[in-house]
N, C-alpha and C positions, 0 to 999 in steps of 0.2 A: 369455555375452552380449558382443558387441564393445564395446571401450572407448568410452565417451561416447555409447553408443546411447540410454540412458535419460536424458532431459533434463528438468529441472524448470523450470516457469514460475513457481513459487513455491518458493524454495529451502528446504532443510531448516534452514539457519541461521536462517531466520525462523520457520518453523512450530514448531520444537522448543521455542520459548519458551512455547508454550501446552500443553505437557505437564505433568502433575502432578509430574514430576521437577524442574521449575523450573530454577534456575541450573545444575543438574547434568545437564540433558537432553542427549541426543545424537540423531543421526539414527535410532537404533534405539529411541528412546523412543516412547510412544504418546500419542495425543490423542483426545478425543471428537469424532466427526464426526456432524453432523446434516444429512441431506438430505431430499428430499421423500418418500422411501420407507422409510428406516431410520435407526437410530442405532447407531453401532458405535464400539468402542475400537480404533483402527487405528494401525499403525506410521507414524511421521512420513515415513520414506523411501518409503513406498508411495503417498504423496499428491502431487497436483498435478504430474504428470509424464507423459511419453509418449515414444514412440520417435522420435528425431530431430525434435523439435518445432521446433528452430531451424536445424540444418544437419546433413547427412549427410557432405558432402564436407569441410567445415571444422569438424567437431564439436569437435575439441580446441581450436581457436582460439576458438570461441564460449564454451566452458566456461571457458577461461583469462580471458577478458574479464569474465565474470560473477564469477569468483573474486576478482578484485581488489576489486570493490565489496563483495562479501560479507565479505571479511576486515575491511574498515573498519567495516562494520555490526556484525560480531561483537564487535569491540573496544568499540564504543559501548554495546551492549546488556549486555555483561559488566559494564561500569561501572555501568549502571543497576541490575542485579541486586544489585551489592555495596552499593548505597545511596550511591555517590559521584556526583560531578558529572563528566560527560564533559568532556574537554579541548576546546579550540576546534577542533582537528583532528577529534576524534571527533564533535562536533556537526555539522561540515560533512559528514563521512562519512555521518551519519544523514540529512541533507537529500538528499544524492546517492542514497542507497539508497532512500529513499521515492519519489523520482522514477523511479529505475530499476525498482523493483518494479511501479510503475504501468505503465510502458511495456512491460515484459516480459510482462504478463499475456495469456493467450490469449482473454480476453473481447473483445479487439480483433481482429476477424476480419481475416484476411489475404487481400485480393483483389488483390495486386500481381502475381501470376503468378510470383513468386520465392519462395525459402524463408523460413522464419520469422525468420532472422537479418537478412535484408534488410528485412523489414517492421519489425522491432524497431529497426533503425538509423534508418529513416525516422521512426518515432514519437519516438525519442530526440532526433533533430535538431529536429523540430517542437516538442517539449516545451521543450527548453532554449533554442532560438533565438528562437522567436516567443512562446510562452505565458509563459515565465519571464523571458527577457532583454528581451522587448518589441521585438525587431527587426522592423520593418515593411517592410524592403527585400527585394528578390528575392535579394540576395547573403547567403549564410550568414555569420554573424559568426565570427571566429577563436575557437578554443576558449578561449584565455586571456581574451578579452573577455567571453565568455559567463560564465565562472566569476567574473570580476571583478564583473559586474553581479549575479550570483547572491549573492555575498557582501555586496554593497552594499545590495541591496534586499530580500533574503529572510532569514528567521530561522526558528529552530525552538525550540519549548518543549515540555516534558514536563508532563503533568497526571496526577496520581495518583488512584486510586480511593479512596473512603472505606474505612476499616478493615473487613475482612471481606467486601468486595464485589469482584466480578470482572467484567471485560468480555470479550466474545467477539471472535473474528476470523473471517475467511472466506477462501475461495480466491481472492478478489479484494479484498485488504484495504485498499487505498489509496482513500480517498473524496475526490474532487476537487470543490471548490465554487466557485461564482461568486455574487456578491451580487445578481445580476440586472441589472447595468449593463454593457453591452458583452459581449465574448466572452472576456475574460481569465480566467485561473485565479487566484483570490484566495487560497485556502487549501486545504490537504490535511490530512486526518486519517488516522492509521494506528495501530491498537492495536499496541503493541510487546511488552508482556507482559500477563498477566491483570490486572496492577495499574497499568499505565501506558499512556497514549496520547500519541503525538507529534502536534503541530500544526506544520506547515510553512506559513509564511504570508508574503504580500507586505506589508511594513511600510508601504507607501504607501497601501494600501487597507484594511488589517485591523489591529485592536487586540486584544490578549489581556490577561487579568487573572486574578489568583488562581493557585493551584497545585493545586487539587483539582477532580475531577469531582463533580457532584451526582448524586443518584439519577436525576433527570430526564435528565441528560447520558448516563448509562449506558443508560437506556431508549431514547433517541434514537440512540445509537451502534448498539445492537442492531438497531433498525429499519432504519437506513440500511445497515448491514452485510448484513442479510438481503436487502433489496430490490435491492442492487447486487452480490450475490455472483455468481460464475460458476455454481456448482451447490450449494454447501454452506457451513455454518458449522462452526467448531471451538471447543471449550471445554476448559479445563483440568480442571474438575470435572464429574462425571457429571451431566448435566442431568435435572431432574425432568420429569414428564409435562407440566406446565403450560408449561415453557420449550420443550419439544419441539413441542407443539401450536402455540405462538405462532410459533416459527421456521418451521414448515411453512406456516402461513398466509401469512407474509411472503414466503417463498421462492417461493410460487406467484404473487406479484404482480410479481416481477422481470421486467425487459424484456430480451430478447435479440435480436440482439447489442447489446452496449453501444455499440460503435463499429466503424467499418470503416476499414481502411487500404487505399488503392488506389495505383496507380502515381503519382498526382499529389498526394494529400493524405491527411490523417488527419482524419476527421470526428469531432471530439471532442464527447462528450456530458457536459457539466458539470451538477452538481447545484445547483439554486437552492433554498436553504432556504425552507420555507413561511413562516417568520417570521425576522426578523433577530436575534431573541433566542432562537432554537431551542436554542442552547448557552449556558451561563452564562459560559464562559471565553473566548469569541471573538465579535467583532462588527465591523461596519464602522467604519472610522476616523471619529471624531467622534460616535459613538453610545454609547461606553462611559462 
């Protein structure tokens, strides 16, 4: 196979953390996959990929850009597996990775007339410049200013599962929420390991509390993950028939495509929680 032909929209450095191998997992490890038709124990490296999804002409350039973000993410998650606290740099790398994995996903259909790398760059610019940094002008902010605003107004926290409980992930793992006021992105949730979920949030609109997920939080994460998946869920432990049946019912309810990227804009579809207390650990500012 030509170098860089096989391109992942969800990288192995993310998905391997949901293998039973845990902190020792590699791209050759396996995860449990549930889709609408079957349940299988599959190699991490075989998932969430396709031939030249982003670029054929500049495949190496695209992969190198992704690699820099993935390296920062890997360092942060290694610290989480060890039970330590990520450094300030690692926490910021985690924020950037969550945003990147959202923009990279192929659930955002490409109607630009150009390759996947072009559509990805449009989504990344829109995400950072307007949704995250709050720039309302037609001129794109300089990158230094975007990152300065990101550091000033946004934060990330980790929430752990109760002992003995696990959370699932999907092939579209980043869940983006809006509190129902305006069209801004208020917070994002992403399972990081079977035992930890990251919350990236706008400190101006969103409040967090506690350190643990409740059983209800796990149930709601399962529901949102399934209904916003591209095509499947992943688990570290072999799912029982009840979990498989529930996952398939929810997968059948998902809406496709989630969003569309065209030559002028990215039509973002944010999740508005049915209740403002749908999660125990996060709520609008002034409601906690």
